FIRO-546812 format. One line per 2 residues: number of its first residue (from 1); for each residue x, y, z of N, C-alpha, C. Coordinates in Angstrom, 2 decimals, padded with zeros to 5 digits. Atoms other than C-alpha are relative to their C-alpha. Layout:
BEGIN
NUM = X:Y:Z:X:Y:Z:X:Y:Z  ...
//
This chain:
BEGIN
1 = 000.86:-001.19:000.00:000.00:000.00:000.00:000.89:001.24:000.00  -000.80:-001.22:000.07:001.41:003.40:-000.98:-000.33:000.92:001.17
3 = 000.14:-000.91:-001.13:001.87:006.08:001.64:-000.62:001.31:-000.50  000.61:-001.27:000.35:-000.47:009.08:001.37:000.77:001.13:000.65
5 = -000.78:-001.10:-000.55:001.40:012.33:001.77:-000.33:001.29:-000.73  000.10:-001.32:000.61:001.11:016.04:001.13:001.41:000.57:-000.14
7 = -001.33:-000.50:000.32:004.04:018.01:-000.27:000.14:001.46:000.40  -000.27:-001.37:-000.43:005.65:021.19:001.03:001.35:000.45:-000.52
9 = -001.27:-000.63:000.35:008.38:023.55:-000.09:000.35:000.99:001.09  -000.48:-000.87:-001.07:010.41:025.25:002.63:001.23:000.74:-000.51
11 = -001.19:-000.75:000.36:012.82:028.06:001.80:001.00:-000.08:001.15  -001.02:000.11:-001.02:016.08:027.48:003.66:000.26:-001.43:000.40
13 = -000.41:001.34:-000.47:017.40:024.55:005.68:-000.48:-000.25:001.42  000.60:000.19:-001.32:015.05:024.32:008.63:000.33:-001.38:000.57
15 = -000.31:001.27:-000.65:016.00:021.63:011.15:-001.30:-000.76:000.25  001.23:000.78:-000.09:013.31:018.96:010.82:000.24:-001.36:000.63
17 = -000.45:001.33:-000.42:015.14:016.11:012.54:-001.01:-000.73:000.88  000.94:000.65:-000.90:012.47:015.44:015.16:-001.27:-000.47:-000.70
19 = 001.22:000.36:000.74:009.80:015.03:012.47:000.26:-001.09:-001.05  -000.35:000.92:001.06:011.66:012.59:010.22:-000.37:-001.44:000.34
21 = 000.32:001.41:-000.17:010.49:009.03:009.72:001.12:-000.93:-000.44  -001.16:000.75:000.48:013.94:007.89:008.54:001.25:000.60:000.62
23 = -001.27:-000.52:-000.48:017.54:008.24:009.62:000.60:000.91:-001.07  -000.53:-000.90:001.02:018.98:011.31:007.85:001.47:-000.25:-000.30
25 = -001.40:-000.02:000.34:022.24:011.34:005.96:000.62:001.29:000.53  -000.69:-001.18:-000.52:024.82:013.74:007.36:-000.14:001.18:-000.94
27 = -000.10:-001.11:000.95:024.94:015.78:004.16:-001.31:000.77:-000.18  001.27:-000.72:000.03:021.27:016.73:004.46:-000.36:000.63:001.34
29 = 000.30:-000.54:-001.31:021.45:017.71:008.10:000.39:001.47:000.08  -000.20:-001.45:-000.11:021.31:021.35:009.10:001.42:000.34:000.41
31 = -001.34:-000.29:-000.50:024.65:021.21:010.92:001.02:-000.07:-001.13  -000.93:000.10:001.12:026.37:020.18:007.67:-000.19:001.15:-000.99
33 = 000.22:-001.00:001.04:024.72:022.57:005.24:000.38:001.40:000.49  -000.39:-001.30:-000.54:025.40:025.49:007.58:001.51:000.22:-000.06
35 = -001.45:-000.13:000.15:029.13:024.77:007.16:000.40:000.34:-001.43  -000.30:-000.21:001.40:028.88:025.28:003.40:-000.42:001.41:-000.42
37 = 000.28:-001.37:000.47:028.85:028.56:001.49:-001.12:000.00:-001.03  001.16:-000.04:000.88:025.44:028.01:-000.05:-000.66:001.38:000.12
39 = 000.62:-001.32:-000.05:023.72:031.24:-001.00:-001.53:-000.08:000.09  001.45:000.22:-000.13:020.19:029.81:-001.24:-000.25:-001.49:000.18
41 = 000.38:001.39:-000.18:018.49:026.60:-000.18:-001.51:-000.15:-000.09  001.40:000.38:-000.01:015.15:024.92:-000.75:-000.09:-001.43:000.52
43 = 000.23:001.34:-000.54:013.85:021.89:001.15:-001.39:-000.45:-000.38  001.29:000.59:000.36:011.08:019.72:-000.26:-000.26:-001.18:000.92
45 = 000.34:001.11:-000.88:009.27:017.38:002.09:-001.35:-000.59:-000.40  001.29:000.69:000.12:006.48:014.81:001.88:-000.41:-000.38:001.41
47 = 000.45:000.20:-001.38:004.42:014.67:005.05:-001.24:-000.92:000.00  001.11:000.93:-000.12:002.16:011.74:005.95:-001.13:000.62:000.83
49 = 001.15:-000.51:-000.75:-001.27:012.23:007.50:000.27:000.07:001.48  -000.37:-000.01:-001.42:000.28:011.48:010.88:000.85:001.21:000.38
51 = -000.90:-001.12:-000.25:002.54:014.53:010.52:001.46:-000.35:-000.19  -001.38:000.46:000.17:005.66:012.42:010.04:000.49:000.32:-001.41
53 = -000.61:-000.24:001.30:007.99:013.43:007.23:000.50:-001.32:-000.55  -000.32:001.31:000.57:008.30:010.40:004.94:000.98:000.10:-001.17
55 = -000.99:-000.20:001.05:010.56:011.92:002.25:000.51:001.45:000.07  -000.59:-001.34:-000.01:012.92:014.88:001.94:001.10:000.08:-001.04
57 = -001.13:-000.28:000.87:015.28:016.39:-000.59:000.32:001.49:000.11  -000.43:-001.39:-000.08:017.32:019.58:-000.33:000.73:000.38:-001.29
59 = -000.73:-000.57:001.12:018.61:021.78:-003.14:000.68:001.28:000.48  -000.74:-001.21:-000.38:021.18:024.56:-002.87:000.63:000.62:-001.23
61 = -000.74:-000.73:001.02:022.81:027.22:-005.01:001.30:000.50:000.60  -001.27:-000.58:-000.38:026.44:028.25:-004.84:000.13:001.40:-000.57
63 = -000.23:-001.36:000.47:027.66:031.78:-005.29:000.45:-000.03:-001.46  -000.37:-000.10:001.40:027.86:032.68:-008.97:-000.60:-001.06:-000.90
65 = 000.61:001.07:000.78:025.81:029.66:-010.10:-001.51:000.18:-000.05  001.46:-000.03:000.13:022.26:029.56:-011.43:-000.62:-001.37:000.22
67 = 000.47:001.37:-000.13:022.01:025.81:-010.80:-000.49:-000.32:001.41  000.43:000.62:-001.24:019.98:024.16:-008.07:000.59:-001.41:000.03
69 = -000.64:001.30:-000.07:021.96:021.11:-006.91:-000.37:-000.70:001.30  000.22:000.82:-001.18:021.24:018.28:-004.51:001.10:-001.06:000.08
71 = -000.37:-001.24:-000.63:023.74:018.82:-003.12:001.39:000.41:-000.47  -001.35:-000.41:000.40:026.76:020.94:-004.07:001.03:-000.36:001.06
73 = -001.13:000.21:-000.90:030.14:020.09:-002.56:-000.23:-001.16:000.98  000.29:001.15:-000.86:028.82:016.81:-001.13:-000.01:-001.26:-000.88
75 = 000.00:001.24:000.78:029.36:013.21:-002.29:-001.39:-000.60:-000.14  001.36:000.52:000.03:025.73:012.45:-001.54:-000.97:001.15:-000.16
77 = 001.10:-000.94:000.09:022.51:014.22:-002.30:-001.24:-000.81:-000.28  001.17:000.75:000.41:019.15:013.26:-003.63:-001.00:-000.23:001.11
79 = 001.19:000.24:-000.80:016.14:011.78:-001.94:000.28:-000.89:001.20  000.07:000.86:-001.19:015.79:010.43:001.58:-001.47:-000.35:000.19
81 = 001.41:000.36:-000.14:012.62:008.47:002.23:-000.16:-001.28:000.81  000.32:001.24:-000.69:010.92:005.72:004.19:-000.27:-001.08:-001.04
83 = 000.33:001.12:000.89:010.43:002.28:002.68:-001.47:000.08:-000.41  001.38:000.02:000.48:007.34:002.09:000.53:-000.51:001.32:-000.54
85 = 000.44:-001.30:000.52:007.22:005.75:-000.46:000.09:000.01:-001.52  000.03:-000.12:001.45:006.20:006.32:-004.09:000.41:001.41:-000.38
87 = -000.61:-001.32:000.20:008.35:009.18:-005.36:-000.48:000.74:-001.24  000.31:-000.60:001.29:006.78:009.88:-008.76:-000.71:001.35:000.13
89 = 000.74:-001.27:-000.13:004.25:012.55:-007.74:000.81:001.03:000.77  -000.86:-000.91:-000.76:006.77:014.03:-005.31:000.98:000.71:-000.94
91 = -000.92:-000.60:000.94:009.30:014.59:-008.10:-000.72:000.94:-000.97  000.76:-000.90:000.86:006.58:016.11:-010.27:-000.27:001.33:000.72
93 = 000.17:-001.22:-000.79:005.85:018.59:-007.47:001.29:000.82:000.01  -001.30:-000.67:-000.01:009.57:019.40:-007.26:000.27:000.65:-001.35
95 = -000.23:-000.52:001.35:009.79:019.84:-011.03:-000.83:001.25:-000.26  000.86:-001.17:000.19:006.84:022.24:-011.04:000.53:001.22:000.74
97 = -000.49:-001.10:-000.82:008.43:024.35:-008.31:001.33:000.55:-000.51  -001.34:-000.41:000.41:011.97:024.42:-009.73:000.10:000.33:-001.48
99 = -000.11:-000.08:001.45:011.19:024.41:-013.44:000.21:001.39:-000.56  -000.15:-001.38:000.49:011.13:028.20:-013.77:001.18:000.72:000.63
101 = -001.06:-000.67:-000.76:014.17:028.88:-011.59:001.40:-000.42:-000.41  -001.33:000.40:000.45:017.06:027.52:-013.64:000.19:-001.49:000.08
103 = -000.25:001.44:000.01:018.60:024.08:-014.14:000.09:-000.58:001.41  -000.08:000.70:-001.29:018.35:021.54:-011.31:000.66:-001.35:-000.22
105 = -000.75:001.24:000.12:020.56:018.52:-010.67:-000.16:-000.82:001.27  000.16:000.91:-001.13:020.02:015.48:-008.43:000.99:-001.15:-000.13
107 = -000.88:001.16:-000.04:022.65:012.89:-007.45:-000.79:-001.21:000.50  000.68:001.24:-000.39:021.31:009.33:-007.27:001.04:-001.11:000.06
109 = -000.99:001.06:-000.19:023.58:006.63:-005.83:-000.69:-001.34:000.16  000.56:001.35:-000.14:022.87:002.92:-006.18:000.12:-000.52:001.43
111 = -000.13:000.43:-001.40:024.03:002.55:-002.58:-001.27:000.33:000.77  001.14:-000.48:-000.77:020.99:004.48:-001.36:-001.34:-000.29:-000.67
113 = 001.28:000.23:000.68:018.22:004.39:-003.96:000.27:-000.11:-001.50  -000.37:000.28:001.39:018.71:002.80:-007.34:-001.21:-000.22:-000.91
115 = 001.19:000.31:000.79:015.10:002.55:-008.55:-000.87:001.24:-000.22  000.73:-001.24:000.15:014.15:006.19:-009.07:-000.09:000.50:-001.43
117 = -000.08:-000.47:001.38:014.69:006.41:-012.84:-001.38:000.35:-000.56  001.33:-000.25:000.55:011.01:006.12:-013.79:-000.64:001.23:000.62
119 = 000.59:-001.15:-000.69:009.93:008.64:-011.16:000.64:001.30:-000.46  -000.70:-001.20:000.45:012.59:011.15:-012.22:-000.34:000.33:-001.45
121 = 000.31:-000.23:001.41:011.91:010.69:-015.94:-001.41:000.56:-000.17  001.39:-000.47:000.12:008.18:011.22:-015.43:-000.14:001.46:000.38
123 = 000.03:-001.40:-000.44:008.96:014.58:-013.80:000.87:000.90:-000.87  -000.78:-000.81:000.91:011.19:015.73:-016.65:001.49:000.01:000.25
125 = -001.44:000.10:-000.25:014.57:014.87:-015.17:000.60:-001.04:-000.95  -000.67:000.93:000.92:016.99:013.23:-017.61:001.41:-000.28:000.51
127 = -001.34:000.40:-000.44:020.21:011.36:-016.92:001.04:000.80:-000.78  -000.99:-000.84:000.67:023.14:013.70:-017.65:001.43:-000.49:000.21
129 = -001.34:000.51:-000.30:026.18:012.07:-016.00:-000.14:-001.37:000.65  -000.02:001.34:-000.60:026.93:008.45:-015.13:001.43:-000.28:000.45
131 = -001.33:000.21:-000.56:029.90:007.97:-012.80:000.10:-001.35:000.69  -000.27:001.25:-000.70:031.51:004.89:-011.30:000.34:000.31:001.46
133 = -000.26:-000.11:-001.44:031.50:004.57:-007.51:000.41:-001.38:000.51  -000.36:001.27:-000.63:033.04:001.88:-005.29:-000.34:000.04:001.49
135 = 000.22:000.13:-001.44:032.03:000.66:-001.86:000.37:-001.41:000.45  -000.34:001.29:-000.59:032.98:-002.17:000.47:-001.15:-000.44:000.89
137 = 001.07:000.58:-000.81:030.27:-004.41:001.94:000.64:-000.63:001.24  -000.62:000.46:-001.24:031.37:-004.84:005.54:-000.86:-001.04:000.73
139 = 000.88:000.99:-000.65:028.43:-007.11:006.40:000.35:-001.42:-000.39  -000.44:001.32:000.46:030.10:-009.99:004.56:001.53:-000.03:-000.01
141 = -001.45:000.09:000.10:033.63:-011.28:004.18:000.47:000.80:-001.22  -000.48:-000.84:001.09:035.56:-008.77:002.07:000.98:-000.80:-000.86
143 = -000.85:000.83:000.88:037.14:-010.50:-000.98:001.28:000.72:-000.42  -001.27:-000.69:000.28:040.63:-008.98:-000.78:000.92:-000.94:-000.77
145 = -000.91:000.80:000.83:043.07:-010.20:-003.43:001.22:-000.45:000.82  -001.13:000.55:-000.76:045.88:-012.40:-002.11:001.24:000.87:-000.06
147 = -001.16:-000.87:000.12:048.53:-010.00:-003.41:-000.07:001.15:000.99  000.15:-001.10:-000.95:047.11:-007.19:-001.27:000.21:-000.49:001.44
149 = -000.23:000.55:-001.34:047.12:-009.44:001.80:001.50:-000.19:000.25  -001.45:000.15:-000.15:050.80:-010.20:001.18:000.67:001.36:000.20
151 = -000.55:-001.34:-000.18:051.52:-006.48:000.87:-000.26:000.52:001.42  000.31:-000.39:-001.38:049.78:-005.88:004.19:000.95:-000.68:000.99
153 = -000.90:000.73:-000.89:051.88:-008.57:005.85:001.43:000.56:-000.08  -001.33:-000.60:000.16:055.04:-006.97:004.44:000.12:001.27:000.83
155 = -000.01:-001.24:-000.79:054.11:-003.65:006.05:000.06:-000.31:001.50  -000.01:000.38:-001.42:053.45:-005.35:009.38:001.40:-000.47:000.42
157 = -001.34:000.50:-000.32:056.81:-007.15:009.28:001.03:001.12:000.04  -000.93:-001.13:000.01:058.53:-003.83:008.54:-000.15:000.90:001.24
159 = 000.19:-000.77:-001.23:057.15:-002.44:011.81:-001.10:001.04:-000.07  001.09:-000.96:000.12:054.16:-000.44:010.55:-001.11:-000.32:001.01
161 = 001.07:000.17:-000.99:051.37:000.12:013.06:-001.21:000.83:-000.41  001.28:-000.66:000.30:047.71:001.12:012.76:-000.53:000.65:001.26
163 = 000.58:-000.66:-001.16:046.07:003.65:015.06:-000.98:001.07:-000.43  000.97:-001.07:000.23:043.40:006.33:015.37:000.57:001.30:000.54
165 = -000.38:-001.34:-000.44:044.28:010.02:015.55:-001.29:000.77:000.28  001.23:-000.74:-000.28:041.49:011.90:017.37:-000.08:001.27:-000.85
167 = 000.17:-001.16:000.88:040.08:014.57:015.06:-000.33:001.21:000.87  000.15:-001.17:-000.85:040.60:017.48:017.46:000.43:001.25:-000.76
169 = -000.42:-001.25:000.64:041.17:021.14:016.63:001.52:000.10:-000.03  -001.46:-000.01:000.00:044.83:020.55:017.51:000.56:-000.92:-001.08
171 = -000.52:000.98:000.96:045.28:017.49:015.25:-000.41:000.25:-001.44  000.53:-000.18:001.36:043.21:018.57:012.25:000.98:000.71:-000.93
173 = -000.97:-000.64:000.91:045.80:021.03:010.82:001.15:-000.94:-000.39  -001.09:000.94:000.28:048.52:018.37:011.09:-000.44:-001.05:-001.02
175 = 000.52:001.00:000.93:046.34:015.79:009.32:-000.17:000.61:-001.39  000.21:-000.67:001.28:045.39:018.26:006.59:001.32:000.24:-000.72
177 = -001.29:-000.28:000.62:049.00:019.22:005.99:000.66:-001.27:-000.52  -000.55:001.27:000.49:050.09:015.57:005.72:-000.68:-000.42:-001.29
179 = 000.73:000.42:001.19:047.34:014.77:003.21:000.33:000.93:-001.17  -000.35:-000.95:001.05:048.15:017.95:001.28:001.36:-000.29:-000.62
181 = -001.34:000.34:000.51:051.83:016.95:000.99:-000.06:-001.25:-000.88  000.11:001.23:000.78:050.90:013.49:-000.23:-000.68:000.25:-001.34
183 = 000.67:-000.32:001.26:048.54:014.89:-002.83:000.95:000.75:-000.94  -000.97:-000.74:000.82:051.27:017.27:-004.05:001.00:-000.95:-000.66
185 = -000.93:000.99:000.57:053.57:014.28:-004.57:-000.57:-000.64:-001.27  000.67:000.59:001.16:051.00:013.03:-007.09:-000.46:001.05:-001.01
187 = 000.43:-001.07:000.88:050.47:016.40:-008.72:-001.46:000.36:000.18  001.40:-000.27:-000.28:047.05:016.74:-007.08:-000.13:001.03:001.11
189 = 000.30:-000.93:-001.08:045.41:019.21:-004.73:-001.04:-000.62:000.93  001.02:000.42:-000.95:043.44:018.52:-001.59:-001.24:000.86:-000.24
191 = 001.21:-000.70:000.45:039.81:019.44:-002.26:-000.74:000.75:001.10  000.59:-000.80:-001.07:039.14:021.23:001.03:001.13:000.75:000.70
193 = -001.03:-000.78:-000.68:041.06:024.01:002.73:000.12:-000.43:001.46  -000.19:000.33:-001.42:042.50:023.59:006.21:-001.06:000.68:000.85
195 = 001.01:-000.73:-000.78:040.12:026.24:007.53:-001.38:-000.65:-000.12  001.32:000.61:000.19:037.07:024.55:006.00:-000.09:-001.36:000.67
197 = 000.01:001.29:-000.69:038.06:021.13:007.32:-000.12:000.21:001.51  000.07:-000.30:-001.42:038.60:022.60:010.76:-001.40:000.46:000.40
199 = 001.37:-000.47:-000.25:035.20:024.32:010.55:-000.96:-001.17:000.09  000.88:001.18:000.01:033.51:021.01:009.71:000.22:-000.87:001.23
201 = -000.31:000.82:-001.17:035.31:019.12:012.47:-000.55:000.63:001.27  000.53:-000.69:-001.18:034.34:021.75:015.04:-001.51:-000.14:000.09
203 = 001.46:000.06:000.01:030.70:021.62:013.97:-000.53:-001.41:000.18  000.48:001.39:000.00:030.45:017.81:013.65:001.08:-000.95:000.49
205 = -001.14:000.80:-000.46:033.19:016.25:015.79:-000.27:-001.49:000.04  000.30:001.43:-000.10:031.39:012.92:016.17:-000.02:-000.70:-001.35
207 = 000.12:000.59:001.33:031.27:012.41:012.41:001.36:-000.21:-000.69  -001.31:000.08:000.64:035.00:012.70:011.61:000.97:-000.84:000.83
209 = -001.07:000.78:-000.64:037.78:010.22:012.37:001.18:-000.06:-000.97  -001.19:000.19:000.82:041.34:009.84:011.14:000.71:-001.27:000.44
211 = -000.73:001.24:-000.23:043.05:006.45:010.85:001.35:000.11:-000.70  -001.34:-000.19:000.56:046.78:006.28:010.25:000.82:-001.28:000.10
213 = -001.07:000.98:-000.10:049.69:003.97:009.58:001.26:000.77:000.35  -001.25:-000.63:-000.42:052.90:004.88:011.37:001.16:-000.97:-000.15
215 = -001.25:000.75:000.00:056.48:003.72:010.96:001.01:000.79:000.80  -000.93:-000.69:-000.90:058.93:004.58:013.71:-000.58:001.31:000.52
217 = 000.67:-001.16:-000.58:056.38:007.03:015.10:-000.42:001.06:-000.99  000.33:-000.99:001.02:055.92:008.90:011.81:-001.17:-000.49:-000.84
219 = 001.15:000.35:000.83:052.64:008.95:009.88:000.45:-000.14:-001.45  -000.35:000.22:001.41:053.12:007.45:006.41:-001.24:-000.24:-000.87
221 = 001.27:000.10:000.73:049.45:006.95:005.44:-001.11:000.42:000.94  001.12:-000.46:-000.82:046.18:008.42:006.63:-001.29:-000.04:-000.81
223 = 001.31:-000.08:000.65:042.47:008.35:005.88:-000.96:000.71:000.96  001.05:-000.69:-000.75:039.91:010.85:007.13:-001.33:-000.58:-000.46
225 = 001.30:000.57:000.34:036.50:009.21:007.27:-001.12:000.87:000.56  001.17:-000.76:-000.42:033.04:010.72:007.62:-001.15:-000.97:000.25
227 = 001.16:000.83:-000.34:030.11:009.03:009.36:-001.22:000.60:-000.70  001.14:-000.48:000.78:027.22:009.41:006.88:-001.31:-000.35:000.70
229 = 001.13:000.48:-000.79:024.67:007.33:008.79:000.56:-000.99:001.02  -000.44:000.98:-000.99:024.79:004.74:011.56:000.57:-001.25:-000.66
231 = -000.47:001.19:000.71:025.63:002.14:008.88:001.02:000.30:-001.09  -000.85:-000.36:001.13:027.64:004.05:006.26:001.09:000.98:000.42
233 = -001.15:-000.89:-000.20:031.11:005.60:006.48:000.59:000.32:-001.37  -000.57:-000.45:001.26:032.64:007.63:003.66:001.50:000.19:000.16
235 = -001.46:-000.13:-000.01:036.37:007.32:002.94:000.36:001.31:-000.69  -000.01:-001.36:000.53:036.79:011.06:002.49:001.37:000.44:-000.53
237 = -001.33:-000.52:000.38:040.51:011.92:002.41:001.07:-001.05:000.28  -001.11:000.95:-000.17:042.90:008.96:001.95:001.26:000.52:-000.67
239 = -001.28:-000.42:000.60:046.59:009.61:001.26:001.14:-000.78:000.63  -001.19:000.65:-000.54:049.97:007.96:001.65:001.24:000.67:-000.57
241 = -001.27:-000.62:000.38:053.55:009.21:001.47:000.66:-000.85:-001.09  -000.56:000.71:001.14:055.05:008.29:-001.90:001.34:-000.66:000.32
243 = -001.30:000.56:-000.36:058.40:007.64:-000.25:-000.07:-001.37:000.64  000.17:001.31:-000.64:056.95:004.52:001.41:-000.84:-000.94:-000.86
245 = 000.79:000.85:000.89:055.24:003.00:-001.62:000.44:-001.47:000.04  -000.50:001.38:-000.03:057.46:-000.07:-001.27:-000.63:-000.81:001.13
247 = 000.66:000.69:-001.11:055.56:-000.88:001.94:-001.52:-000.06:-000.17  001.46:-000.03:000.25:052.06:-000.24:000.50:-000.79:000.30:001.27
249 = 000.68:-000.26:-001.28:050.88:001.43:003.73:-001.50:000.21:-000.14  001.44:-000.19:000.16:047.48:002.30:002.25:-000.73:-001.34:-000.01
251 = 000.61:001.34:-000.03:046.78:-001.41:001.77:-000.21:-000.44:001.44  000.12:000.38:-001.41:047.48:-002.10:005.43:-001.06:000.85:000.69
253 = 000.96:-000.89:-000.65:045.45:000.94:006.48:-001.43:-000.42:-000.31  001.37:000.33:000.37:042.36:-000.08:004.53:-000.44:-001.34:000.59
255 = 000.37:001.30:-000.55:042.42:-003.72:005.68:-000.29:000.13:001.50  000.23:-000.22:-001.43:042.74:-002.62:009.30:-001.27:000.83:000.22
257 = 001.19:-000.83:-000.12:040.04:000.01:008.73:-001.27:-000.83:-000.15  001.17:000.88:000.15:037.60:-002.65:007.50:-000.35:-000.65:001.35
259 = 000.25:000.70:-001.27:038.00:-004.54:010.77:-000.48:000.96:001.07  000.40:-001.01:-001.00:037.71:-001.39:012.87:-001.46:000.40:-000.21
261 = 001.37:-000.43:000.27:034.48:-000.34:011.16:-001.01:-001.12:000.26  000.88:001.12:-000.32:032.98:-003.82:011.46:-000.28:-000.06:001.50
263 = 000.16:000.02:-001.45:033.59:-003.72:015.21:-000.96:001.10:000.46  000.86:-001.14:-000.37:031.81:-000.34:015.34:-001.41:-000.12:-000.55
265 = 001.37:000.27:000.45:028.76:-001.80:013.58:-000.38:000.56:-001.35  000.31:-000.52:001.33:029.04:-000.23:010.14:-000.12:-001.14:-001.01
267 = 000.18:001.04:001.01:027.93:-002.20:007.08:000.52:000.41:-001.38  -000.51:-000.47:001.29:029.22:-000.03:004.19:001.11:001.02:000.21
269 = -001.03:-001.03:000.12:032.47:001.81:003.58:-000.06:000.49:-001.44  000.09:-000.58:001.33:031.88:004.11:000.64:001.36:000.57:-000.36
271 = -001.34:-000.41:000.40:035.16:004.58:-001.21:-000.05:001.11:-001.06  000.14:-001.17:000.85:033.78:007.33:-003.44:000.13:-000.29:-001.48
273 = -000.03:000.09:001.46:033.92:008.05:-007.15:001.34:-000.52:-000.51  -001.20:000.52:000.66:036.37:006.28:-009.44:-000.01:000.45:-001.46
275 = 000.04:-000.56:001.34:035.60:008.35:-012.50:-000.15:001.51:000.10  000.13:-001.45:000.08:035.67:011.99:-013.55:-000.84:000.31:-001.23
277 = 000.92:-000.31:001.10:032.73:013.22:-015.63:-000.27:-001.23:-000.87  000.35:001.23:000.71:031.96:009.62:-016.54:001.17:-000.81:-000.52
279 = -001.18:000.71:000.52:035.52:008.64:-017.50:000.71:-000.72:001.15  -000.54:000.79:-001.11:036.82:005.82:-015.32:001.51:000.16:000.11
281 = -001.43:000.00:-000.30:040.24:005.99:-013.66:000.38:-001.47:000.24  -000.16:001.45:-000.02:041.27:002.43:-014.45:000.93:-000.49:001.09
283 = -000.94:000.45:-001.03:044.28:002.15:-012.15:-000.62:000.06:001.39  000.66:-000.14:-001.30:042.27:003.42:-009.19:-001.10:-001.04:000.16
285 = 001.06:001.01:-000.06:039.36:001.13:-010.04:000.58:-001.39:000.26  -000.64:001.31:-000.20:041.68:-001.89:-010.25:000.45:-000.17:001.45
287 = -000.46:000.08:-001.39:043.15:-001.07:-006.83:-001.17:-000.20:000.95  001.16:000.12:-000.88:039.77:-000.61:-005.16:-000.60:-001.40:-000.07
289 = 000.60:001.32:000.15:038.49:-003.88:-006.59:000.91:-001.10:000.54  -000.93:000.95:-000.62:041.64:-005.74:-005.53:-000.13:000.04:001.52
291 = 000.20:-000.15:-001.44:040.87:-004.40:-002.04:-001.41:-000.43:000.43  001.31:000.56:-000.35:037.40:-005.99:-002.19:-001.18:000.91:-000.21
293 = 001.10:-000.93:000.22:035.34:-002.99:-003.26:-000.86:-000.42:-001.18  000.96:000.31:001.06:032.25:-003.40:-005.43:-000.29:001.25:-000.82
295 = 000.28:-001.11:000.91:031.53:-001.25:-008.45:-001.51:000.26:-000.07  001.39:-000.41:000.17:028.24:000.67:-008.51:-000.01:001.27:-000.86
297 = 000.14:-001.18:000.85:026.93:003.68:-010.40:-000.64:001.13:000.78  000.65:-001.19:-000.53:026.15:007.22:-009.33:-000.41:000.87:-001.18
299 = 000.54:-000.78:001.09:023.92:009.17:-011.67:-000.24:001.45:000.45  000.48:-001.36:-000.20:023.25:012.87:-011.96:-001.12:000.22:-001.00
301 = 001.16:-000.30:000.83:019.79:013.73:-013.27:-000.18:001.50:-000.08  000.13:-001.44:000.22:019.16:017.16:-014.76:-001.42:000.37:-000.43
303 = 001.26:-000.61:000.42:016.02:019.28:-015.10:000.37:001.32:-000.64  -000.44:-001.21:000.71:016.74:021.88:-017.75:-001.15:001.01:-000.11
//
């Protein structure tokens, strides 16, 4: 039986957490969006006759952009809903409201909701980007390739150790600087400033953790993770020092991280996108899959 609901549009990012009938993702929570430089926001909700919110989606605009996105500067966006909610009429309501205000874009990940194509198409949204994403299913045995297990054992024999660095205001700059140096070694840039990372950590300290591999007391690999829900963790900022590639410290870090997250009750480690604008990064994809990650798809739907 479908859930009867009325639809509402709220300007801004009102905190509705006590009215939700589902566990919210971090990236849709007020504490997160207030850390971002969004210039405008709209929140669409579907409310059941009981008053409970059974579906929600937020859109935001960035400075200098005419696009409504769900959500900018976030790996996740799109629809949150209770089981059994029929989204077709909800998306039509959203389309009617946004259709005169510029292009709109929705991220849809197979990890969260992979059966929205018909509902989105009926409302005028069309698939514009198809990216590859990888995640690790922690609820089952992770199929790590034997070569990676041997690399992990080599790092252990060399004296590498795994530990957690508390994500405090004192440690965050150090972690950011290490990851920034590692990215520079690869000709890359870190995609968040030290100030913005510190701002996020201060606002959401329970959602950020840093796991590291050390050798002789020195950090040689690190991964900043973000708690998305009670079951999902996002591998946000992984990096390793190129000078220690012969020890494959990132392999050891990820294998140890799997075990740590299992103990904490998580079922999915999202390893993020493995493509850029639809073009797969084959070497990165091969590594993730050798580490037991599964390939899925993340779509972006556009309303022009």
